[in-house]
C-alpha positions in Angstrom: -21.6 52.2 214.4 -21.3 48.6 213.8 -24.7 48.0 215.5 -26.3 50.6 213.1 -24.9 48.8 210.2 -26.0 45.3 211.4 -29.6 46.6 211.8 -29.5 48.2 208.4 -28.4 44.9 207.1 -31.3 43.1 208.4 -33.9 45.6 207.2 -32.2 47.1 204.0 -33.9 50.1 202.4 -34.7 49.1 198.7 -33.1 51.1 196.1 -33.2 51.5 192.3 -31.9 48.7 190.1 -28.3 49.6 188.9 -28.9 47.7 185.4 -30.9 45.4 183.9 -29.5 42.1 182.2 -26.0 41.8 181.2 -25.7 44.8 178.8 -24.1 48.0 180.0 -23.0 51.3 179.0 -21.0 54.2 180.5 -24.0 55.6 182.1 -24.3 52.0 183.9 -20.8 52.2 184.8 -21.0 55.5 186.5 -24.1 54.1 188.7 -22.2 51.2 189.4 -19.1 53.2 190.6 -21.1 55.7 192.8 -23.1 52.8 194.3 -19.7 50.7 195.2 -18.2 54.0 196.6 -21.1 54.8 199.0 -20.6 51.3 200.6 -16.8 51.3 200.5 -16.1 54.7 201.9 -19.5 55.2 203.7 -19.9 52.0 205.2 -16.5 50.1 205.1 -14.4 53.3 205.9 -12.2 52.8 203.1 -9.7 55.6 202.0 -8.8 55.3 198.4 -7.4 57.6 195.6 -9.4 59.0 193.0 -10.7 56.4 190.7 -10.1 56.3 186.8 -11.9 53.7 184.9 -10.7 52.8 181.5 -12.5 50.2 179.3 -10.3 48.0 177.1 -10.9 44.9 174.5 -9.5 41.5 175.1 -6.6 42.0 173.0 -5.4 45.1 174.7 -5.7 43.3 177.9 -3.3 40.4 176.5 -1.0 43.3 175.4 -1.0 44.7 179.2 -0.4 40.9 180.4 2.6 40.9 178.2 4.1 44.0 179.4 4.0 42.8 183.2 0.6 44.5 183.6 1.4 48.0 182.4 -0.4 49.3 179.6 1.8 52.1 179.4 5.3 50.6 179.1 8.4 50.9 176.8 8.7 48.3 173.9 10.6 45.1 174.1 10.9 41.9 172.1 9.9 39.6 175.1 6.7 41.5 175.3 5.8 40.6 172.0 6.7 36.9 172.5 4.5 36.8 175.8 1.7 38.3 173.8 2.0 35.6 171.2 1.8 32.9 173.7 -1.1 34.2 175.7 -3.1 35.1 172.6 -2.8 31.6 171.1 -3.6 29.9 174.5 -6.7 32.4 174.8 -7.7 31.7 171.1 -7.7 27.9 171.7 -9.7 28.2 174.9 -7.0 27.0 176.9 -6.7 29.9 179.4 -9.0 32.8 180.5 -8.3 36.5 180.9 -8.4 38.7 184.0 -11.2 40.8 184.3 -9.4 43.9 185.2 -5.9 45.2 185.8 -5.4 48.0 188.3 -2.5 50.4 188.5 -1.1 51.6 191.7 -1.1 55.2 190.9 -2.9 58.7 191.5 -5.6 58.6 189.9 -5.9 54.8 190.6 -6.5 53.3 186.9 -8.7 50.4 186.7 -8.7 48.8 183.4 -11.8 46.4 182.7 -12.7 44.6 179.7 -15.5 45.5 177.3 -16.4 41.9 177.1 -17.5 41.5 180.7 -21.2 41.7 181.8 -22.6 44.2 184.0 -22.4 42.2 186.9 -18.8 41.5 186.2 -18.1 45.2 185.8 -19.6 45.7 189.2 -17.3 42.9 190.5 -14.2 44.4 189.3 -14.8 47.7 190.2 -15.6 46.8 193.7 -12.5 44.6 193.5 -10.0 46.9 191.9 -11.2 50.3 192.2 -12.0 50.0 195.9 -10.3 47.0 197.2 -6.9 47.4 195.6 -7.1 51.0 195.5 -7.5 51.2 199.5 -4.6 48.7 199.9 -2.2 50.6 197.5 -3.0 53.9 199.2 -2.5 52.7 202.9 -0.4 49.8 202.9 3.2 50.8 204.4 5.3 49.0 201.9 3.5 50.8 199.2 3.7 54.3 200.8 7.5 53.7 201.5 8.7 52.5 198.2 6.2 53.6 195.3 5.5 57.0 194.0 1.7 56.8 193.2 1.8 60.5 192.0 4.7 60.2 189.6 4.5 56.6 188.2 2.4 57.4 185.0 4.4 60.5 184.2 7.5 58.3 184.7 6.3 55.5 182.6 5.6 57.9 179.9 9.2 59.4 180.2 10.8 56.0 180.0 8.7 54.7 177.0 9.9 57.8 175.0 13.4 57.7 176.3 13.8 54.0 175.2 12.3 55.0 172.0 14.8 57.9 171.4 17.6 55.5 172.2 16.5 52.9 169.6 16.4 55.7 167.1 19.9 57.1 168.1 21.8 54.0 168.8 19.7 51.2 166.9 17.3 48.5 168.2 20.2 45.8 168.6 22.2 47.8 171.1 19.1 48.7 173.0 17.5 45.2 173.1 20.7 43.5 174.3 21.1 46.3 176.9 17.6 45.7 178.2 17.9 41.8 177.9 20.8 42.1 180.2 18.9 44.5 182.7 15.7 42.4 182.8 17.8 39.5 183.7 19.0 41.2 186.7 15.7 42.8 187.5 15.2 40.5 190.6 18.5 41.8 192.0 17.9 45.5 191.3 16.0 46.6 194.5 16.9 48.2 197.6 15.5 46.1 200.2 15.6 48.7 202.9 14.7 52.2 203.0 17.0 54.9 202.0 17.0 58.6 203.1 15.8 60.1 199.9 12.1 59.2 198.9 11.4 58.1 195.4 10.3 60.9 193.3 9.5 59.9 189.8 7.9 63.2 188.5 11.3 64.7 188.6 13.4 62.0 187.1 13.0 63.4 183.4 14.3 66.7 184.4 17.1 65.0 186.3 18.1 63.0 183.2 18.4 66.4 181.2 20.5 68.0 183.7 23.1 64.9 183.9 23.0 64.9 180.2 23.8 68.7 180.0 26.4 68.5 182.8 28.3 65.6 180.9 28.1 67.7 177.7 29.7 70.8 179.5 32.4 68.7 181.1 33.6 66.6 178.2 37.0 67.3 176.9 38.6 64.6 174.6 42.1 65.5 175.6 41.5 63.7 178.8 41.8 60.6 177.0 45.5 61.3 175.9 46.5 61.9 179.8 48.7 59.1 180.6 47.8 57.2 183.7 50.6 56.8 186.4 51.3 53.3 187.8 50.0 52.7 191.2 51.8 51.3 194.1 50.5 48.3 196.1 47.2 49.2 198.0 47.3 48.3 201.7 44.3 47.1 203.9 43.0 50.7 204.8 43.0 51.6 201.0 40.8 48.6 200.4 38.3 49.5 203.2 37.9 53.1 201.8 37.4 52.0 198.3 34.6 49.5 199.4 33.1 52.4 201.3 33.3 54.7 198.3 31.7 52.1 196.2 29.1 51.5 198.9 30.2 47.6 199.1 28.8 45.2 199.6 25.8 46.3 197.4 22.7 44.1 196.9 21.2 46.1 193.9 23.3 44.8 191.2 21.6 47.7 188.5 22.2 50.5 190.9 26.0 49.5 191.2 26.5 49.1 187.5 24.6 52.4 186.7 27.2 54.2 189.4 30.2 52.3 188.8 30.2 50.4 185.4 33.4 51.6 183.7 32.4 51.2 180.2 28.7 52.1 180.1 27.8 55.2 178.2 25.4 57.8 179.7 22.3 56.5 177.7 23.0 52.9 178.8 23.3 54.2 182.7 19.8 55.9 182.2 18.2 52.7 180.8 19.6 50.5 183.5 18.1 53.3 186.0 14.7 53.2 184.3 14.7 49.2 184.7 16.0 49.6 188.2 13.2 52.1 189.2 10.4 50.1 187.8 11.8 47.0 189.5 11.6 49.0 192.8 8.0 50.1 191.9 7.1 46.3 191.9 8.9 45.4 194.9 6.1 45.6 197.4 3.9 43.6 195.4 5.7 40.4 195.6 5.5 41.0 199.5 1.9 41.4 199.7 0.0 39.0 197.3 -2.0 37.4 199.9 -3.0 40.4 201.7 -3.5 42.5 198.5 -5.8 40.0 197.0 -7.4 39.1 200.4 -8.1 42.7 201.0 -9.7 43.2 197.6 -11.6 40.0 197.6 -13.2 40.7 201.1 -14.1 44.4 199.8 -15.7 43.1 196.5 -17.6 40.3 198.5 -19.1 42.7 201.2 -20.0 45.3 198.3 -21.6 42.8 196.2 -23.8 41.4 199.1 -24.7 44.7 200.2 -25.7 45.6 196.4 -27.9 42.4 196.8 -29.4 43.2 200.1 -30.5 46.8 198.9 -32.1 45.4 195.9 -29.6 47.0 193.3 -28.7 43.9 192.0 -31.2 40.7 191.6 -30.7 37.0 192.6 -29.7 36.4 189.2 -27.0 38.8 189.3 -25.9 37.7 192.8 -25.7 34.0 191.6 -23.4 35.2 188.6 -21.1 37.1 190.9 -21.1 33.9 193.6 -19.8 31.7 190.6 -16.9 34.1 189.6 -16.3 34.7 193.3 -16.2 30.9 194.3 -13.7 30.2 191.4 -11.5 32.8 192.3 -11.2 31.8 196.0 -11.1 28.0 195.4 -8.4 26.3 197.1 -7.6 22.9 195.3 -6.8 19.8 197.4 -3.2 18.8 197.1 -4.2 15.4 195.1 -5.9 17.4 192.4 -4.3 17.5 189.0 -4.3 21.5 188.9 -3.1 21.8 192.5 -0.2 24.5 192.5 0.3 25.3 196.0 -1.8 27.4 198.0 -4.1 30.0 196.2 -3.3 33.6 197.6 -6.8 34.6 196.9 -8.3 31.6 198.9 -5.9 32.1 201.8 -6.2 36.0 202.0 -10.0 35.7 201.7 -10.6 33.0 204.1 -8.3 34.9 206.7 -10.2 38.4 206.5 -13.5 36.6 207.0 -11.8 34.5 209.9 -10.7 37.8 211.6 -14.2 39.2 211.1 -15.5 36.0 212.7 -12.8 36.1 215.6 -14.1 40.1 216.2 -17.6 39.3 216.4 -18.2 35.8 217.3 -15.0 34.4 219.1 -14.7 31.1 220.3 -12.6 30.2 223.7 -9.7 29.2 221.5 -9.8 32.3 219.7 -9.7 34.3 222.8 -6.5 32.7 223.7 -4.7 33.1 220.5 -6.0 36.4 219.9 -6.8 38.3 222.9 -6.4 42.0 221.3 -9.2 41.5 218.9 -11.4 38.8 220.0 -14.7 40.1 220.8 -14.2 43.6 220.0 -17.4 43.8 217.7 -16.5 46.3 215.0 -14.1 44.2 212.8 -13.6 46.8 209.9 -11.1 48.9 212.1 -9.0 45.9 212.8 -8.8 44.8 209.3 -8.1 48.4 208.1 -5.3 48.6 210.7 -4.0 45.1 209.3 -4.1 46.2 205.8 -1.9 49.2 206.6 0.5 47.8 208.6 1.5 44.2 207.7 3.0 42.3 204.8 2.0 38.6 203.9 4.9 36.9 206.2 4.0 39.1 209.3 0.3 38.7 208.5 0.2 35.1 208.5 2.5 34.7 211.5 0.3 37.0 213.6 -3.2 36.4 212.3 -3.4 32.6 211.0 -5.7 30.8 213.3 -6.1 27.2 214.6 -9.6 27.2 212.9 -8.3 28.1 209.8 -5.6 25.7 209.8 -8.0 22.8 210.4 -10.3 24.1 207.6 -7.3 24.2 205.3 -6.3 20.7 206.6 -2.8 22.2 206.8 0.3 19.9 208.2 3.9 20.5 207.9 6.2 18.2 206.2 10.0 18.4 206.6 12.2 17.3 203.3 15.7 17.0 204.5 17.8 16.0 201.7 20.5 14.1 204.1 17.6 11.9 205.2 15.8 9.2 203.2 12.4 9.7 204.4 10.2 12.9 204.7 9.0 13.5 208.2 5.5 14.9 209.2 6.8 17.8 211.7 3.6 19.4 212.6 -0.1 18.2 213.0 -3.1 19.7 214.8 -1.9 20.4 218.2 -0.9 23.1 220.3 2.8 23.0 219.4 1.9 22.0 216.0 -0.2 25.1 215.1 2.5 27.4 215.9 5.1 25.5 213.8 2.5 25.5 210.9 2.2 29.1 211.3 5.7 29.9 211.2 6.6 27.5 208.5 3.9 28.8 206.3 4.8 32.5 207.2 8.6 31.6 206.2 7.3 30.8 202.6 6.3 34.5 202.0 9.4 35.7 203.5 11.5 37.6 201.0 14.5 36.7 202.7 13.9 32.8 201.9 12.3 33.7 198.7 14.8 35.7 196.8 18.5 34.9 196.4 20.9 37.1 198.5 23.3 38.3 195.9 25.7 40.9 196.7 28.7 42.5 195.1 31.6 42.2 197.7 34.8 43.7 195.9 36.1 44.7 192.7 39.9 44.9 191.4 40.0 48.3 190.1 43.9 48.5 190.4 44.3 45.2 188.6 42.1 43.4 186.2 38.9 44.9 187.2 37.3 41.8 187.9 33.9 41.9 189.9 33.4 39.5 192.7 30.0 38.7 193.6 28.7 36.3 196.6 25.7 34.3 196.8 24.8 33.6 200.6 23.3 30.2 200.4 20.5 29.2 202.8 20.1 25.4 203.7 22.8 24.4 201.3 20.6 24.8 198.3 22.8 26.6 195.7 21.5 28.4 192.4 20.5 26.4 189.4 23.4 25.8 187.4 22.2 26.8 183.9 20.3 30.0 185.0 23.1 31.2 187.4 25.6 30.9 184.3 23.6 32.9 181.9 22.6 35.4 184.3 26.0 35.9 185.3 27.1 36.5 181.6 24.6 39.3 181.6 26.3 40.7 184.5 29.8 40.4 182.8 28.4 42.0 179.9 27.2 45.2 181.5 30.2 45.3 183.7 32.7 44.8 180.6 35.2 42.7 182.5 35.3 39.2 184.1 32.9 38.4 187.0 33.3 35.7 189.6 30.6 34.6 191.7 31.0 32.5 194.9 28.1 30.7 196.4 29.0 30.6 200.1 27.2 28.8 202.8 25.9 31.2 205.4 26.6 28.9 208.4 29.8 27.4 207.6 31.6 29.9 205.5 32.4 27.2 202.9 32.5 28.1 199.2 30.0 25.4 197.8 30.3 26.3 193.9 32.2 29.1 191.9 31.0 30.6 188.7 32.9 32.9 186.1 31.9 34.6 183.2 33.9 37.0 180.7 32.5 40.1 179.1 31.5 39.8 175.4 31.6 42.8 173.2 27.9 42.9 172.8 26.7 45.6 174.9 29.7 48.1 176.0 
């Protein structure tokens, strides 16, 4: 199969031009989509959801930016603030816009800007409608954590439910609740699989059933029943209580939704909405390099194939290469606009490097990658990688010495207990392995996200909530951010919250933070 493709690429059969010039219409988009699909599925072997391509304006793209990349989303004041900021920068020419936004759903929805030229529409359809689409459908994290069949229905339900709450309870209470929930959104995910799979399509029905049950069971007389004073609680009772509350608990919004003593039913449902959306986005933070690398590699292959078969001309190809080069450009560390490693650059470079290793390996490659070096057909290897890895494991497994030299990588150890920084790894055998481990660690969620867990709650006393931050490398939380976020947690809980920052190695309590609930939410 690989030989046939290679021979065809050398002597491609000419095909009719897809378009002439920069202008396009919907018929042009249909031809572009069909041509990209023929290459993506027929030659690259991609497996994608059904595509749905929507054309939107620059203003609508800015609006989607503001609502975390989801055009169909509930309303919140922070989205309007972000919209105003992005729009002002865009109008002044201080920033550009993404050419597309793609939603991990079935069908997969790709939003393309009407201001794009025909060549840019071909690029973004290849990038989003086939590159990202294949990755969403096949990567194990997305298959494990997201419900592509139900997300659109659930977003529509969430938007309607939040609007209904605003009409019934007022904009102020709903905004304050969402403010607090959004502040805790990064700590509102289950990091390990649960027994039940997410089924967003049935969430609306579940919410209705919960509301009906609460209305049937409610009896105002229960509040008049006196509460009997309890005797002292022994250690066994404490352990049973913690087990009943599923403590320690890393998903803060889940705990509040289930156990918050003062939250009304509608408030619990709002927390559930924010929590499920946070879980939906959880895989994307772990696969940025791979996802963008996959999409960039796919659009590069498709656009080159379209040029080889005469479906786009040299001028179109130059326009594509200009945009592609800008996207995968990696600034040097001394350049003013350097802001770390560009995920598009690293991801695309690693995909092309894996192709090189499969087709034209060096002796070094055969030592480092004996399983894939020289196999010939690289697409099965890439499809397997896209399905079974995340950024950390992908870099740890497939970053080659060749690419480390190309990117001029070296490792600097910055120890706060030492007066000077140390160059800890250079380009030698041991250095390559240390470099790869160090870079992979930068994409490990265990190192990126703060490990914050609810460990206990004094239900028999003052109901104080006790939270631990397990500190790595003696790096505590930012004081100001920790104080403000803890206040949101206390407001949702309704009582005092105490957070201890505990060193994971010594067990020493480095800092303590306290917050008392304000009568603003519950």
